[in-house]
C-alpha positions in Angstrom: 85.8 126.8 39.7 84.2 124.9 42.5 81.8 122.0 42.5 79.6 120.6 45.2 78.3 117.1 45.2 75.1 117.4 47.3 75.0 115.3 50.5 71.8 113.7 49.2 73.8 112.0 46.5 76.2 110.4 49.0 73.7 109.9 51.8 76.3 111.6 54.0 75.8 114.4 56.7 77.9 116.9 54.6 78.4 118.0 51.0 81.5 117.3 49.1 83.4 120.3 47.8 85.8 120.0 44.9 88.0 122.8 43.7 88.8 122.2 40.0 91.8 124.6 40.1 93.7 123.1 43.0 92.2 119.6 42.3 91.5 119.2 46.0 88.3 118.2 47.8 86.8 118.0 51.3 83.5 117.7 53.0 81.7 120.9 54.0 78.5 121.9 55.8 77.5 124.9 53.7 77.4 125.4 49.9 79.4 128.4 48.6 77.3 130.7 46.4 79.7 130.5 43.6 79.9 126.7 43.4 78.1 124.6 40.8 75.9 122.1 42.6 75.5 118.5 41.6 72.5 116.5 42.6 70.1 119.4 43.6 68.0 120.9 40.8 66.6 123.4 43.2 69.9 125.2 43.4 70.3 128.2 41.1 73.7 127.1 39.9 72.6 123.5 39.4 74.6 121.2 37.0 71.5 119.0 36.7 69.4 122.0 35.7 72.0 123.3 33.3 72.1 119.9 31.6 68.3 120.0 31.2 68.4 123.5 29.7 71.2 122.4 27.4 69.5 119.1 26.4 72.5 117.1 27.7 72.5 113.7 29.5 73.7 113.9 33.1 73.0 112.0 36.3 74.9 111.9 39.5 73.1 108.7 40.5 75.1 105.4 40.4 72.6 103.8 38.1 73.5 100.1 38.6 73.8 100.1 42.4 70.8 102.4 42.7 68.5 100.0 40.8 69.5 97.3 43.3 68.4 99.4 46.3 65.2 100.5 44.4 64.2 96.8 44.2 64.5 96.8 48.0 62.3 99.9 48.3 65.2 102.3 49.2 65.4 105.3 46.9 67.1 108.2 48.9 69.9 108.9 51.3 71.9 105.7 50.5 75.3 106.0 52.3 77.4 105.2 49.2 80.6 105.8 51.0 79.7 102.9 53.3 78.1 100.7 50.6 80.8 100.8 48.0 84.4 99.6 48.3 86.7 102.5 48.8 88.3 102.4 45.3 85.0 102.0 43.6 83.6 105.0 45.6 86.6 107.2 44.6 86.0 106.2 40.9 82.4 107.0 41.3 83.2 110.5 42.6 85.7 111.1 39.8 83.1 110.1 37.2 80.5 112.4 38.6 82.9 115.4 38.8 84.3 114.7 35.3 80.8 114.6 33.9 79.8 117.8 35.7 82.8 119.7 34.6 82.2 118.7 31.0 78.6 119.9 31.2 79.7 123.3 32.5 82.6 123.7 30.1 80.6 122.8 27.0 77.4 124.7 27.8 76.1 128.2 27.0 76.8 129.5 30.5 76.2 133.1 29.5 72.5 132.3 28.8 72.2 130.2 31.9 73.9 132.6 34.3 72.6 135.9 32.9 69.1 135.0 31.8 67.9 131.7 33.2 69.2 132.1 36.8 67.7 135.6 37.0 64.3 134.3 35.9 64.5 131.2 38.1 65.5 133.3 41.2 62.6 135.7 40.6 60.1 132.8 40.3 61.4 131.2 43.5 60.8 134.5 45.4 57.0 134.5 44.6 54.9 133.8 47.7 51.5 132.3 48.5 48.3 134.1 47.5 45.5 135.2 49.8 42.4 133.2 48.9 38.7 134.2 49.0 37.4 131.0 50.6 33.8 131.8 50.0 34.2 132.3 46.2 36.4 129.3 45.9 33.9 127.1 47.6 31.1 128.5 45.4 33.0 127.6 42.3 33.8 124.1 43.5 30.1 123.5 44.2 29.1 124.6 40.7 32.0 123.4 38.5 31.4 119.9 37.1 34.4 119.7 34.7 36.9 117.3 36.5 40.0 119.1 35.2 38.7 122.6 36.1 37.7 121.3 39.6 41.2 119.8 40.0 42.8 123.2 39.2 40.5 124.9 41.7 41.4 122.3 44.4 45.0 123.3 44.1 44.1 126.8 45.2 42.7 125.8 48.6 44.4 127.8 51.4 46.7 125.9 53.7 47.8 128.5 56.3 46.3 131.9 57.4 44.1 132.0 54.3 47.0 131.8 51.9 47.6 129.2 49.2 50.7 127.1 48.9 53.6 128.9 47.1 53.5 128.4 43.3 56.4 126.5 41.9 57.1 127.0 38.2 59.2 124.8 35.9 61.2 126.5 33.1 62.5 123.2 31.5 59.5 120.9 30.9 58.1 122.6 27.8 59.8 122.7 24.4 60.2 126.4 24.3 60.6 127.1 28.0 57.1 128.3 28.6 56.2 128.0 32.3 54.5 125.0 33.8 53.3 124.7 37.4 54.7 121.9 39.4 53.2 122.8 42.8 50.7 125.2 44.3 47.7 126.8 42.5 47.6 125.8 38.8 47.1 129.3 37.7 48.1 128.6 34.1 45.1 126.2 33.6 42.6 128.0 35.9 39.7 129.6 34.0 40.2 133.4 33.8 36.9 134.1 35.4 38.0 132.0 38.4 41.0 134.2 39.2 38.9 136.4 41.4 39.4 133.8 44.1 42.8 135.5 44.5 42.6 138.6 46.6 44.8 141.2 48.4 46.1 140.4 51.8 45.4 144.0 52.8 42.0 145.5 53.5 41.3 147.8 50.6 44.4 146.5 48.7 44.4 145.4 45.1 45.7 142.4 43.1 46.9 144.2 40.0 47.7 142.4 36.7 50.5 144.0 34.7 50.3 142.6 31.2 52.8 143.0 28.3 50.9 144.0 25.3 51.4 142.4 21.9 54.6 140.9 23.2 55.5 138.4 20.5 54.5 140.7 17.6 56.8 143.4 19.1 59.6 140.9 19.5 59.2 139.7 15.9 59.2 143.3 14.5 62.2 144.3 16.7 64.3 141.3 15.6 63.2 142.0 12.0 64.9 145.3 12.3 62.0 147.7 12.8 62.7 150.9 14.7 60.4 153.0 16.8 57.7 150.4 17.2 54.6 152.2 18.7 52.4 151.2 21.6 50.3 149.1 19.2 52.5 147.3 16.7 49.4 146.0 14.8 48.4 149.6 14.0 51.9 150.1 12.5 51.5 147.0 10.3 48.0 148.1 9.3 49.2 151.6 8.4 51.9 150.3 6.1 49.9 147.6 4.4 46.6 149.5 3.9 44.4 147.1 6.0 42.6 147.6 9.2 44.1 146.7 12.6 42.0 143.5 13.0 43.2 142.2 9.7 46.8 143.1 10.5 46.6 141.3 13.8 45.0 138.1 12.3 47.6 138.0 9.6 50.6 138.6 11.9 49.6 136.0 14.4 48.7 133.5 11.7 52.2 133.9 10.2 53.9 133.5 13.6 51.8 130.3 14.2 52.3 128.8 10.8 49.3 129.5 8.7 49.8 129.8 5.0 48.5 132.6 2.7 45.4 130.7 1.7 44.2 130.3 5.3 45.0 134.0 6.0 43.0 135.0 3.0 40.0 133.0 4.3 40.4 134.4 7.8 40.6 138.0 6.7 38.3 137.9 3.7 40.9 139.6 1.5 41.4 138.8 -2.2 44.2 136.5 -3.1 46.4 139.4 -4.4 45.7 141.4 -1.2 46.5 138.5 1.1 49.7 137.7 -0.8 50.8 141.3 -0.6 50.0 141.5 3.1 51.8 138.3 3.9 54.9 139.5 1.9 54.9 142.8 3.7 54.7 141.2 7.2 57.3 138.6 6.5 59.6 141.3 5.3 58.9 143.5 8.3 59.7 140.6 10.8 62.7 139.3 8.8 61.0 135.9 8.5 63.0 134.5 5.7 66.4 135.6 7.1 65.6 134.2 10.6 64.2 130.9 9.2 67.3 130.4 7.0 69.5 131.0 10.1 67.5 128.5 12.1 67.6 125.9 9.4 71.4 126.2 9.2 71.7 126.0 13.0 69.5 122.9 13.1 71.5 121.2 10.4 74.8 122.0 12.0 74.0 121.3 15.6 70.7 119.4 15.8 69.2 122.3 17.8 68.2 125.9 17.3 68.7 128.8 19.8 66.4 131.6 20.7 67.3 135.3 20.6 69.2 135.0 23.9 70.9 131.7 23.1 68.6 129.2 24.8 68.9 125.8 23.1 65.7 124.4 21.7 64.8 121.1 20.2 62.0 121.7 17.7 61.6 118.1 16.7 61.0 119.0 13.1 62.5 120.9 10.2 59.2 122.7 9.4 59.9 126.3 8.8 56.9 127.6 10.7 57.7 125.5 13.7 61.3 126.7 13.8 60.2 130.3 13.6 57.4 129.9 16.2 59.6 128.1 18.7 62.2 130.9 18.3 59.7 133.7 18.9 57.8 132.0 21.6 60.9 131.0 23.6 62.3 134.5 23.2 59.0 135.9 24.5 59.3 133.8 27.7 62.7 135.3 28.4 61.6 138.8 27.6 58.6 138.6 29.9 60.5 137.1 32.8 63.4 139.6 32.4 60.8 142.5 32.5 59.0 141.0 35.5 62.3 140.5 37.3 63.1 144.2 36.8 59.7 145.1 38.2 60.3 143.0 41.2 63.7 144.4 41.8 62.3 148.0 41.8 60.1 147.1 44.8 62.1 144.3 46.4 62.5 146.3 49.7 58.8 147.4 49.8 56.8 145.0 52.0 53.6 146.5 50.8 54.1 145.6 47.1 54.4 141.9 46.5 54.6 140.1 43.1 52.5 136.9 43.5 52.1 134.9 40.3 52.5 134.9 36.5 50.1 133.8 33.8 52.3 133.8 30.6 52.8 137.5 29.7 51.0 138.8 32.8 52.3 139.4 36.3 49.9 139.7 39.3 51.0 142.0 42.1 49.4 142.5 45.5 49.5 146.2 46.3 48.6 147.9 49.6 46.0 150.7 49.1 48.5 153.4 50.0 50.9 152.3 47.2 48.5 152.2 44.2 50.5 155.0 42.5 53.5 152.7 42.3 52.0 150.8 39.3 53.5 153.4 36.8 56.9 152.9 38.4 56.6 149.1 38.0 55.6 149.5 34.3 58.5 151.9 33.8 60.9 149.4 35.4 59.8 146.7 32.8 59.9 149.0 29.8 63.5 148.4 28.8 64.6 144.8 28.1 68.2 143.8 27.8 69.5 143.5 24.1 66.4 145.3 22.7 66.2 149.0 21.8 62.4 149.0 21.4 60.4 149.7 24.6 58.1 147.0 25.9 54.8 148.5 27.0 52.5 147.0 29.5 49.0 147.8 30.8 47.4 147.2 34.2 44.0 145.7 35.0 
């Protein structure tokens, strides 16, 4: 196994490569694709990022000496190999490498390398979006809410009518839900403002492919249900003798922590009817079994993990929070795996370009001659690793 200490850590012109097997190191210009990178969270195989995902403390910065330079207004590219005495510098390198190896050794690398890196790589390949300047200006002139204006301002084009590329973060939220760190803040932009985004081709379309009833489907699948139909709420309604609207309200309420009394009030059912409906849904999604599993995991390790093994810190022992975090985090991974598969199906097609994501929805810019490819994209995202149920999507 190889490790790279990024040159920014040393303030040196080259990176430091350490081979853990031969226990030899040397300075190199390029970073091998297989190496774990220390000091660069933008790298896919980043030790710093792995530590964040695993909720572990790690820093390659020499904290004491760094604080001295920070007081002098110097924050980056400090040439530590010149600043520190030779023996102290060697000790510093050893400490950084030992810490990095421990992080990699004791982490769930299967989740990180198979799920997280795939999602991160896909997100990094999304490009800038063509902006309708006239519509954007019109919304800026009429919108008075400061936060909404701020979100609109991030969409201003910077080059050739395109926005900056959106940069997503998969580690800031408790469950791994996406946040935007740079570029258009599409996650907080009002839905009716999204028409400022347009196709880069005349006659082209910006198509939204949306996973339908994603979390309910995941909950039923993990609960052991087979042959889940296109509309899982209809399946619940059919087996519990209520209408679809009532089935949906009750299912979502359970997943988000509402008790039987609130569900009764929201659905206008009798107490007995609400109790029976809640009991049926909880049985169908395996609620009690999963909650008991999560409670044990939390007691044993201080964390819970989602369906794919991502570590989560719920910050509470409340059953409904444990369950919701588990399903919501799994939903993030499922959606990104599906979208990654869609992108892979058209990766060599320059006329079909995935542009941005809003939670369970992927927006794709499609040339007018390729509109028929939408079905192919939906088919590519139908089968999700580790699930037997198909994941259906619709297009808008």
